[in-house]
Biopython code that builds the backbone (N, CA, C, O; Angstrom):
import numpy as np
from Bio.PDB.StructureBuilder import StructureBuilder

atoms = [
    (1, "UNK", "N", (0.832, -1.180, 0.000)),
    (1, "UNK", "CA", (0.000, 0.000, 0.000)),
    (1, "UNK", "C", (0.879, 1.248, 0.000)),
    (1, "UNK", "O", (2.025, 1.238, 0.451)),
    (2, "UNK", "N", (0.297, 2.308, -0.520)),
    (2, "UNK", "CA", (1.046, 3.554, -0.611)),
    (2, "UNK", "C", (1.003, 4.318, 0.707)),
    (2, "UNK", "O", (0.501, 3.821, 1.715)),
    (3, "UNK", "N", (1.529, 5.509, 0.679)),
    (3, "UNK", "CA", (1.590, 6.346, 1.870)),
    (3, "UNK", "C", (0.195, 6.686, 2.381)),
    (3, "UNK", "O", (-0.811, 6.376, 1.744)),
    (4, "UNK", "N", (0.161, 7.318, 3.523)),
    (4, "UNK", "CA", (-1.103, 7.701, 4.138)),
    (4, "UNK", "C", (-1.900, 8.650, 3.252)),
    (4, "UNK", "O", (-1.347, 9.386, 2.435)),
    (5, "UNK", "N", (-3.222, 8.609, 3.442)),
    (5, "UNK", "CA", (-4.124, 9.492, 2.721)),
    (5, "UNK", "C", (-4.971, 10.266, 3.728)),
    (5, "UNK", "O", (-5.098, 9.872, 4.887)),
    (6, "UNK", "N", (-5.539, 11.359, 3.269)),
    (6, "UNK", "CA", (-6.491, 12.119, 4.066)),
    (6, "UNK", "C", (-7.852, 11.469, 3.861)),
    (6, "UNK", "O", (-8.203, 11.108, 2.737)),
    (7, "UNK", "N", (-8.617, 11.318, 4.930)),
    (7, "UNK", "CA", (-9.935, 10.681, 4.833)),
    (7, "UNK", "C", (-10.982, 11.525, 5.539)),
    (7, "UNK", "O", (-10.728, 12.119, 6.587)),
    (8, "UNK", "N", (-12.169, 11.565, 4.939)),
    (8, "UNK", "CA", (-13.319, 12.229, 5.552)),
    (8, "UNK", "C", (-14.429, 11.199, 5.696)),
    (8, "UNK", "O", (-14.729, 10.455, 4.763)),
    (9, "UNK", "N", (-15.025, 11.169, 6.864)),
    (9, "UNK", "CA", (-16.175, 10.313, 7.135)),
    (9, "UNK", "C", (-17.329, 11.252, 7.452)),
    (9, "UNK", "O", (-17.265, 12.044, 8.392)),
    (10, "UNK", "N", (-18.399, 11.148, 6.643)),
    (10, "UNK", "CA", (-19.500, 12.094, 6.747)),
    (10, "UNK", "C", (-20.820, 11.347, 6.923)),
    (10, "UNK", "O", (-21.071, 10.343, 6.258)),
    (11, "UNK", "N", (-21.648, 11.843, 7.816)),
    (11, "UNK", "CA", (-23.019, 11.347, 7.984)),
    (11, "UNK", "C", (-23.955, 12.499, 7.630)),
    (11, "UNK", "O", (-23.895, 13.568, 8.239)),
    (12, "UNK", "N", (-24.815, 12.274, 6.646)),
    (12, "UNK", "CA", (-25.786, 13.274, 6.229)),
    (12, "UNK", "C", (-27.153, 12.897, 6.783)),
    (12, "UNK", "O", (-27.591, 11.754, 6.647)),
    (13, "UNK", "N", (-27.824, 13.858, 7.407)),
    (13, "UNK", "CA", (-29.161, 13.676, 7.936)),
    (13, "UNK", "C", (-30.102, 14.614, 7.187)),
    (13, "UNK", "O", (-29.714, 15.717, 6.803)),
    (14, "UNK", "N", (-31.328, 14.174, 6.985)),
    (14, "UNK", "CA", (-32.329, 14.983, 6.305)),
    (14, "UNK", "C", (-33.171, 14.088, 5.423)),
    (14, "UNK", "O", (-33.401, 12.923, 5.745)),
    (15, "UNK", "N", (-33.631, 14.635, 4.308)),
    (15, "UNK", "CA", (-34.389, 13.846, 3.324)),
    (15, "UNK", "C", (-33.362, 13.334, 2.301)),
    (15, "UNK", "O", (-33.318, 13.789, 1.158)),
    (16, "UNK", "N", (-32.534, 12.370, 2.749)),
    (16, "UNK", "CA", (-31.367, 11.955, 1.962)),
    (16, "UNK", "C", (-31.473, 10.548, 1.384)),
    (16, "UNK", "O", (-30.561, 10.095, 0.692)),
    (17, "UNK", "N", (-32.574, 9.852, 1.659)),
    (17, "UNK", "CA", (-32.756, 8.525, 1.074)),
    (17, "UNK", "C", (-33.964, 8.555, 0.143)),
    (17, "UNK", "O", (-34.960, 9.220, 0.426)),
    (18, "UNK", "N", (-33.866, 7.834, -0.962)),
    (18, "UNK", "CA", (-34.955, 7.762, -1.919)),
    (18, "UNK", "C", (-35.048, 8.960, -2.834)),
    (18, "UNK", "O", (-36.075, 9.169, -3.478)),
    (19, "UNK", "N", (-33.987, 9.753, -2.902)),
    (19, "UNK", "CA", (-33.997, 10.966, -3.728)),
    (19, "UNK", "C", (-32.824, 11.011, -4.712)),
    (19, "UNK", "O", (-32.569, 12.049, -5.323)),
    (20, "UNK", "N", (-32.111, 9.891, -4.869)),
    (20, "UNK", "CA", (-30.953, 9.857, -5.762)),
    (20, "UNK", "C", (-29.691, 10.417, -5.146)),
    (20, "UNK", "O", (-28.754, 10.757, -5.869)),
    (21, "UNK", "N", (-29.639, 10.523, -3.831)),
    (21, "UNK", "CA", (-28.499, 11.106, -3.125)),
    (21, "UNK", "C", (-27.209, 10.341, -3.407)),
    (21, "UNK", "O", (-26.182, 10.939, -3.728)),
    (22, "UNK", "N", (-27.269, 9.004, -3.284)),
    (22, "UNK", "CA", (-26.057, 8.196, -3.492)),
    (22, "UNK", "C", (-25.580, 8.284, -4.930)),
    (22, "UNK", "O", (-24.382, 8.426, -5.172)),
    (23, "UNK", "N", (-26.493, 8.203, -5.892)),
    (23, "UNK", "CA", (-26.111, 8.288, -7.300)),
    (23, "UNK", "C", (-25.505, 9.659, -7.613)),
    (23, "UNK", "O", (-24.499, 9.751, -8.316)),
    (24, "UNK", "N", (-26.119, 10.715, -7.093)),
    (24, "UNK", "CA", (-25.585, 12.062, -7.312)),
    (24, "UNK", "C", (-24.196, 12.207, -6.706)),
    (24, "UNK", "O", (-23.317, 12.835, -7.296)),
    (25, "UNK", "N", (-24.002, 11.622, -5.525)),
    (25, "UNK", "CA", (-22.681, 11.659, -4.881)),
    (25, "UNK", "C", (-21.650, 10.936, -5.737)),
    (25, "UNK", "O", (-20.524, 11.410, -5.884)),
    (26, "UNK", "N", (-22.026, 9.796, -6.300)),
    (26, "UNK", "CA", (-21.132, 9.048, -7.187)),
    (26, "UNK", "C", (-20.748, 9.891, -8.396)),
    (26, "UNK", "O", (-19.591, 9.870, -8.817)),
    (27, "UNK", "N", (-21.691, 10.629, -8.960)),
    (27, "UNK", "CA", (-21.397, 11.476, -10.115)),
    (27, "UNK", "C", (-20.437, 12.603, -9.740)),
    (27, "UNK", "O", (-19.529, 12.921, -10.508)),
    (28, "UNK", "N", (-20.625, 13.202, -8.582)),
    (28, "UNK", "CA", (-19.718, 14.256, -8.113)),
    (28, "UNK", "C", (-18.321, 13.686, -7.894)),
    (28, "UNK", "O", (-17.327, 14.345, -8.199)),
    (29, "UNK", "N", (-18.240, 12.471, -7.370)),
    (29, "UNK", "CA", (-16.937, 11.841, -7.105)),
    (29, "UNK", "C", (-16.097, 11.720, -8.370)),
    (29, "UNK", "O", (-14.869, 11.753, -8.300)),
    (30, "UNK", "N", (-16.740, 11.581, -9.523)),
    (30, "UNK", "CA", (-16.016, 11.449, -10.794)),
    (30, "UNK", "C", (-15.241, 12.712, -11.151)),
    (30, "UNK", "O", (-14.330, 12.673, -11.978)),
    (31, "UNK", "N", (-15.603, 13.836, -10.524)),
    (31, "UNK", "CA", (-14.932, 15.113, -10.778)),
    (31, "UNK", "C", (-13.699, 15.317, -9.906)),
    (31, "UNK", "O", (-12.968, 16.291, -10.083)),
    (32, "UNK", "N", (-13.463, 14.406, -8.967)),
    (32, "UNK", "CA", (-12.376, 14.551, -7.998)),
    (32, "UNK", "C", (-11.538, 13.281, -7.938)),
    (32, "UNK", "O", (-12.020, 12.193, -8.254)),
    (33, "UNK", "N", (-10.288, 13.428, -7.534)),
    (33, "UNK", "CA", (-9.389, 12.283, -7.377)),
    (33, "UNK", "C", (-9.576, 11.709, -5.976)),
    (33, "UNK", "O", (-8.718, 11.862, -5.106)),
    (34, "UNK", "N", (-10.723, 11.040, -5.774)),
    (34, "UNK", "CA", (-11.028, 10.444, -4.473)),
    (34, "UNK", "C", (-11.437, 8.991, -4.654)),
    (34, "UNK", "O", (-11.870, 8.576, -5.729)),
    (35, "UNK", "N", (-11.290, 8.233, -3.585)),
    (35, "UNK", "CA", (-11.810, 6.869, -3.509)),
    (35, "UNK", "C", (-12.713, 6.813, -2.290)),
    (35, "UNK", "O", (-12.669, 7.694, -1.432)),
    (36, "UNK", "N", (-13.539, 5.766, -2.220)),
    (36, "UNK", "CA", (-14.388, 5.629, -1.044)),
    (36, "UNK", "C", (-15.713, 4.994, -1.366)),
    (36, "UNK", "O", (-15.840, 4.230, -2.323)),
    (37, "UNK", "N", (-16.716, 5.324, -0.543)),
    (37, "UNK", "CA", (-18.033, 4.716, -0.682)),
    (37, "UNK", "C", (-19.108, 5.658, -0.163)),
    (37, "UNK", "O", (-18.838, 6.572, 0.617)),
    (38, "UNK", "N", (-20.331, 5.413, -0.615)),
    (38, "UNK", "CA", (-21.508, 6.094, -0.099)),
    (38, "UNK", "C", (-22.589, 5.036, 0.058)),
    (38, "UNK", "O", (-22.767, 4.187, -0.816)),
    (39, "UNK", "N", (-23.317, 5.089, 1.184)),
    (39, "UNK", "CA", (-24.358, 4.085, 1.407)),
    (39, "UNK", "C", (-25.445, 4.630, 2.315)),
    (39, "UNK", "O", (-25.209, 5.534, 3.117)),
    (40, "UNK", "N", (-26.646, 4.064, 2.177)),
    (40, "UNK", "CA", (-27.751, 4.363, 3.071)),
    (40, "UNK", "C", (-27.548, 3.613, 4.379)),
    (40, "UNK", "O", (-27.046, 2.489, 4.386)),
    (41, "UNK", "N", (-27.935, 4.229, 5.470)),
    (41, "UNK", "CA", (-27.896, 3.577, 6.771)),
    (41, "UNK", "C", (-29.323, 3.261, 7.219)),
    (41, "UNK", "O", (-30.270, 3.929, 6.805)),
    (42, "UNK", "N", (-29.470, 2.257, 8.051)),
    (42, "UNK", "CA", (-30.783, 1.824, 8.520)),
    (42, "UNK", "C", (-31.531, 2.915, 9.291)),
    (42, "UNK", "O", (-32.759, 2.892, 9.363)),
    (43, "UNK", "N", (-30.795, 3.870, 9.866)),
    (43, "UNK", "CA", (-31.429, 4.934, 10.652)),
    (43, "UNK", "C", (-31.888, 6.123, 9.804)),
    (43, "UNK", "O", (-32.332, 7.135, 10.346)),
    (44, "UNK", "N", (-31.783, 6.004, 8.473)),
    (44, "UNK", "CA", (-32.260, 7.060, 7.583)),
    (44, "UNK", "C", (-31.198, 8.038, 7.122)),
    (44, "UNK", "O", (-31.468, 8.891, 6.276)),
    (45, "UNK", "N", (-29.999, 7.929, 7.664)),
    (45, "UNK", "CA", (-28.899, 8.802, 7.235)),
    (45, "UNK", "C", (-28.187, 8.196, 6.035)),
    (45, "UNK", "O", (-28.422, 7.044, 5.670)),
    (46, "UNK", "N", (-27.307, 8.997, 5.424)),
    (46, "UNK", "CA", (-26.407, 8.510, 4.383)),
    (46, "UNK", "C", (-24.985, 8.653, 4.911)),
    (46, "UNK", "O", (-24.617, 9.679, 5.483)),
    (47, "UNK", "N", (-24.196, 7.602, 4.706)),
    (47, "UNK", "CA", (-22.788, 7.558, 5.127)),
    (47, "UNK", "C", (-21.912, 7.752, 3.900)),
    (47, "UNK", "O", (-22.132, 7.127, 2.862)),
    (48, "UNK", "N", (-20.919, 8.623, 4.027)),
    (48, "UNK", "CA", (-19.949, 8.874, 2.960)),
    (48, "UNK", "C", (-18.549, 8.788, 3.538)),
    (48, "UNK", "O", (-18.261, 9.389, 4.573)),
    (49, "UNK", "N", (-17.683, 8.044, 2.874)),
    (49, "UNK", "CA", (-16.265, 8.026, 3.238)),
    (49, "UNK", "C", (-15.481, 8.308, 1.970)),
    (49, "UNK", "O", (-15.683, 7.660, 0.943)),
    (50, "UNK", "N", (-14.588, 9.276, 2.052)),
    (50, "UNK", "CA", (-13.758, 9.641, 0.910)),
    (50, "UNK", "C", (-12.306, 9.726, 1.351)),
    (50, "UNK", "O", (-11.997, 10.213, 2.439)),
    (51, "UNK", "N", (-11.422, 9.244, 0.488)),
    (51, "UNK", "CA", (-9.983, 9.259, 0.772)),
    (51, "UNK", "C", (-9.238, 9.818, -0.428)),
    (51, "UNK", "O", (-9.676, 9.680, -1.570)),
    (52, "UNK", "N", (-8.105, 10.451, -0.152)),
    (52, "UNK", "CA", (-7.258, 10.996, -1.215)),
    (52, "UNK", "C", (-6.416, 12.139, -0.675)),
    (52, "UNK", "O", (-6.171, 12.235, 0.528)),
    (53, "UNK", "N", (-5.976, 13.004, -1.582)),
    (53, "UNK", "CA", (-5.258, 14.207, -1.166)),
    (53, "UNK", "C", (-6.239, 15.122, -0.443)),
    (53, "UNK", "O", (-7.414, 15.188, -0.804)),
    (54, "UNK", "N", (-5.764, 15.816, 0.564)),
    (54, "UNK", "CA", (-6.651, 16.649, 1.392)),
    (54, "UNK", "C", (-7.498, 17.612, 0.565)),
    (54, "UNK", "O", (-8.706, 17.702, 0.781)),
    (55, "UNK", "N", (-6.895, 18.330, -0.371)),
    (55, "UNK", "CA", (-7.639, 19.311, -1.165)),
    (55, "UNK", "C", (-8.736, 18.649, -1.999)),
    (55, "UNK", "O", (-9.820, 19.210, -2.155)),
    (56, "UNK", "N", (-8.459, 17.473, -2.527)),
    (56, "UNK", "CA", (-9.449, 16.750, -3.329)),
    (56, "UNK", "C", (-10.616, 16.276, -2.466)),
    (56, "UNK", "O", (-11.777, 16.430, -2.847)),
    (57, "UNK", "N", (-10.308, 15.705, -1.314)),
    (57, "UNK", "CA", (-11.352, 15.202, -0.414)),
    (57, "UNK", "C", (-12.213, 16.357, 0.092)),
    (57, "UNK", "O", (-13.440, 16.268, 0.074)),
    (58, "UNK", "N", (-11.579, 17.435, 0.542)),
    (58, "UNK", "CA", (-12.339, 18.575, 1.050)),
    (58, "UNK", "C", (-13.193, 19.197, -0.053)),
    (58, "UNK", "O", (-14.344, 19.561, 0.186)),
    (59, "UNK", "N", (-12.636, 19.320, -1.257)),
    (59, "UNK", "CA", (-13.396, 19.867, -2.379)),
    (59, "UNK", "C", (-14.578, 18.990, -2.736)),
    (59, "UNK", "O", (-15.659, 19.493, -3.043)),
    (60, "UNK", "N", (-14.380, 17.686, -2.698)),
    (60, "UNK", "CA", (-15.444, 16.729, -3.000)),
    (60, "UNK", "C", (-16.582, 16.848, -1.985)),
    (60, "UNK", "O", (-17.747, 16.954, -2.368)),
    (61, "UNK", "N", (-16.251, 16.832, -0.707)),
    (61, "UNK", "CA", (-17.275, 16.919, 0.339)),
    (61, "UNK", "C", (-18.036, 18.245, 0.219)),
    (61, "UNK", "O", (-19.259, 18.272, 0.354)),
    (62, "UNK", "N", (-17.322, 19.331, -0.030)),
    (62, "UNK", "CA", (-17.971, 20.639, -0.195)),
    (62, "UNK", "C", (-18.913, 20.636, -1.392)),
    (62, "UNK", "O", (-20.005, 21.199, -1.318)),
    (63, "UNK", "N", (-18.511, 20.015, -2.484)),
    (63, "UNK", "CA", (-19.347, 19.977, -3.681)),
    (63, "UNK", "C", (-20.587, 19.110, -3.467)),
    (63, "UNK", "O", (-21.666, 19.458, -3.945)),
    (64, "UNK", "N", (-20.454, 17.997, -2.763)),
    (64, "UNK", "CA", (-21.624, 17.177, -2.429)),
    (64, "UNK", "C", (-22.597, 18.010, -1.596)),
    (64, "UNK", "O", (-23.801, 18.011, -1.852)),
    (65, "UNK", "N", (-22.069, 18.715, -0.603)),
    (65, "UNK", "CA", (-22.935, 19.541, 0.245)),
    (65, "UNK", "C", (-23.603, 20.643, -0.568)),
    (65, "UNK", "O", (-24.772, 20.951, -0.338)),
    (66, "UNK", "N", (-22.889, 21.238, -1.508)),
    (66, "UNK", "CA", (-23.449, 22.301, -2.331)),
    (66, "UNK", "C", (-24.531, 21.761, -3.258)),
    (66, "UNK", "O", (-25.623, 22.323, -3.341)),
    (67, "UNK", "N", (-24.226, 20.677, -3.949)),
    (67, "UNK", "CA", (-25.163, 20.113, -4.935)),
    (67, "UNK", "C", (-26.420, 19.535, -4.293)),
    (67, "UNK", "O", (-27.495, 19.587, -4.891)),
    (68, "UNK", "N", (-26.304, 18.995, -3.102)),
    (68, "UNK", "CA", (-27.415, 18.283, -2.475)),
    (68, "UNK", "C", (-27.950, 18.996, -1.233)),
    (68, "UNK", "O", (-28.641, 18.392, -0.412)),
    (69, "UNK", "N", (-27.632, 20.266, -1.103)),
    (69, "UNK", "CA", (-27.987, 21.017, 0.104)),
    (69, "UNK", "C", (-29.484, 21.045, 0.403)),
    (69, "UNK", "O", (-29.884, 21.135, 1.564)),
    (70, "UNK", "N", (-30.306, 20.968, -0.633)),
    (70, "UNK", "CA", (-31.755, 21.022, -0.383)),
    (70, "UNK", "C", (-32.271, 19.767, 0.336)),
    (70, "UNK", "O", (-33.367, 19.784, 0.896)),
    (71, "UNK", "N", (-31.492, 18.688, 0.324)),
    (71, "UNK", "CA", (-31.877, 17.441, 0.992)),
    (71, "UNK", "C", (-31.249, 17.292, 2.375)),
    (71, "UNK", "O", (-31.722, 16.499, 3.189)),
    (72, "UNK", "N", (-30.196, 18.044, 2.643)),
    (72, "UNK", "CA", (-29.400, 17.870, 3.861)),
    (72, "UNK", "C", (-29.878, 18.815, 4.959)),
    (72, "UNK", "O", (-29.959, 20.027, 4.760)),
    (73, "UNK", "N", (-30.191, 18.245, 6.117)),
    (73, "UNK", "CA", (-30.542, 19.049, 7.286)),
    (73, "UNK", "C", (-29.320, 19.225, 8.193)),
    (73, "UNK", "O", (-29.111, 20.290, 8.773)),
    (74, "UNK", "N", (-28.520, 18.166, 8.304)),
    (74, "UNK", "CA", (-27.363, 18.194, 9.203)),
    (74, "UNK", "C", (-26.240, 17.353, 8.615)),
    (74, "UNK", "O", (-26.480, 16.321, 7.987)),
    (75, "UNK", "N", (-25.013, 17.811, 8.830)),
    (75, "UNK", "CA", (-23.830, 17.091, 8.369)),
    (75, "UNK", "C", (-22.885, 16.887, 9.541)),
    (75, "UNK", "O", (-22.528, 17.844, 10.228)),
    (76, "UNK", "N", (-22.477, 15.641, 9.773)),
    (76, "UNK", "CA", (-21.462, 15.324, 10.786)),
    (76, "UNK", "C", (-20.211, 14.907, 10.035)),
    (76, "UNK", "O", (-20.257, 13.991, 9.214)),
    (77, "UNK", "N", (-19.099, 15.565, 10.304)),
    (77, "UNK", "CA", (-17.860, 15.317, 9.572)),
    (77, "UNK", "C", (-16.726, 14.997, 10.533)),
    (77, "UNK", "O", (-16.500, 15.705, 11.514)),
    (78, "UNK", "N", (-16.017, 13.914, 10.230)),
    (78, "UNK", "CA", (-14.801, 13.548, 10.966)),
    (78, "UNK", "C", (-13.711, 13.338, 9.920)),
    (78, "UNK", "O", (-13.976, 12.807, 8.841)),
    (79, "UNK", "N", (-12.495, 13.749, 10.237)),
    (79, "UNK", "CA", (-11.378, 13.543, 9.318)),
    (79, "UNK", "C", (-10.229, 12.860, 10.040)),
    (79, "UNK", "O", (-10.109, 12.917, 11.264)),
    (80, "UNK", "N", (-9.393, 12.217, 9.245)),
    (80, "UNK", "CA", (-8.216, 11.547, 9.789)),
    (80, "UNK", "C", (-7.213, 11.323, 8.662)),
    (80, "UNK", "O", (-7.525, 11.501, 7.484)),
    (81, "UNK", "N", (-6.030, 10.938, 9.041)),
    (81, "UNK", "CA", (-5.026, 10.473, 8.100)),
    (81, "UNK", "C", (-4.858, 8.984, 8.364)),
    (81, "UNK", "O", (-4.707, 8.564, 9.511)),
    (82, "UNK", "N", (-4.885, 8.180, 7.289)),
    (82, "UNK", "CA", (-4.851, 6.727, 7.459)),
    (82, "UNK", "C", (-4.260, 6.066, 6.219)),
    (82, "UNK", "O", (-3.973, 6.726, 5.220)),
    (83, "UNK", "N", (-4.085, 4.767, 6.301)),
    (83, "UNK", "CA", (-3.702, 4.007, 5.114)),
    (83, "UNK", "C", (-4.915, 3.917, 4.195)),
    (83, "UNK", "O", (-6.043, 3.865, 4.686)),
    (84, "UNK", "N", (-4.721, 3.897, 2.882)),
    (84, "UNK", "CA", (-5.857, 3.820, 1.962)),
    (84, "UNK", "C", (-6.606, 2.490, 2.077)),
    (84, "UNK", "O", (-6.001, 1.438, 2.284)),
    (85, "UNK", "N", (-7.926, 2.557, 1.938)),
    (85, "UNK", "CA", (-8.776, 1.376, 2.049)),
    (85, "UNK", "C", (-9.517, 1.043, 0.758)),
    (85, "UNK", "O", (-10.074, -0.049, 0.646)),
    (86, "UNK", "N", (-9.541, 1.942, -0.214)),
    (86, "UNK", "CA", (-10.376, 1.782, -1.404)),
    (86, "UNK", "C", (-9.564, 1.882, -2.686)),
    (86, "UNK", "O", (-8.479, 2.463, -2.713)),
    (87, "UNK", "N", (-10.118, 1.299, -3.753)),
    (87, "UNK", "CA", (-9.508, 1.398, -5.074)),
    (87, "UNK", "C", (-10.255, 2.355, -5.975)),
    (87, "UNK", "O", (-9.669, 2.934, -6.890)),
    (88, "UNK", "N", (-11.541, 2.529, -5.729)),
    (88, "UNK", "CA", (-12.376, 3.420, -6.518)),
    (88, "UNK", "C", (-13.430, 4.018, -5.621)),
    (88, "UNK", "O", (-13.347, 3.911, -4.397)),
    (89, "UNK", "N", (-14.432, 4.655, -6.227)),
    (89, "UNK", "CA", (-15.536, 5.189, -5.443)),
    (89, "UNK", "C", (-16.802, 4.463, -5.845)),
    (89, "UNK", "O", (-17.135, 4.397, -7.028)),
    (90, "UNK", "N", (-17.519, 3.909, -4.858)),
    (90, "UNK", "CA", (-18.680, 3.071, -5.172)),
    (90, "UNK", "C", (-19.863, 3.359, -4.241)),
    (90, "UNK", "O", (-19.721, 3.933, -3.161)),
    (91, "UNK", "N", (-21.018, 2.938, -4.710)),
    (91, "UNK", "CA", (-22.211, 2.883, -3.874)),
    (91, "UNK", "C", (-22.217, 1.492, -3.266)),
    (91, "UNK", "O", (-22.128, 0.496, -3.985)),
    (92, "UNK", "N", (-22.322, 1.419, -1.937)),
    (92, "UNK", "CA", (-22.392, 0.113, -1.274)),
    (92, "UNK", "C", (-23.723, -0.011, -0.551)),
    (92, "UNK", "O", (-24.459, 0.961, -0.384)),
    (93, "UNK", "N", (-24.009, -1.232, -0.130)),
    (93, "UNK", "CA", (-25.313, -1.491, 0.514)),
    (93, "UNK", "C", (-25.093, -2.079, 1.895)),
    (93, "UNK", "O", (-26.058, -2.369, 2.603)),
]
sb = StructureBuilder()
sb.init_structure("model")
sb.init_model(0)
sb.init_chain("A")
sb.init_seg("    ")
for serial, (resi, resn, name, xyz) in enumerate(atoms, 1):
    if name == "N":
        sb.init_residue(resn, " ", resi, " ")
    sb.init_atom(name, np.array(xyz, "f"), 0.0, 1.0, " ", f" {name:<3s}", serial, name[0])
structure = sb.get_structure()
């Protein structure tokens, strides 16, 4: 594995399931050099994890928030530096 990467773990609360949130997030991810996943959680939130260079990850998370702001009521964000866990960006279940 390569050197450490910057990672963001985000929980989105609001009207974020059943509205194309995960698919839209996947489309935004294609604009950035990030890897990770997005998935629905049983409690109604959406979970997003993105890894890569700090500027790319931060830009990606900001763009998701901008594009999908009408669905998001609350955002919880945690960041860390870690070993990479992903090869691409996917929707998981």
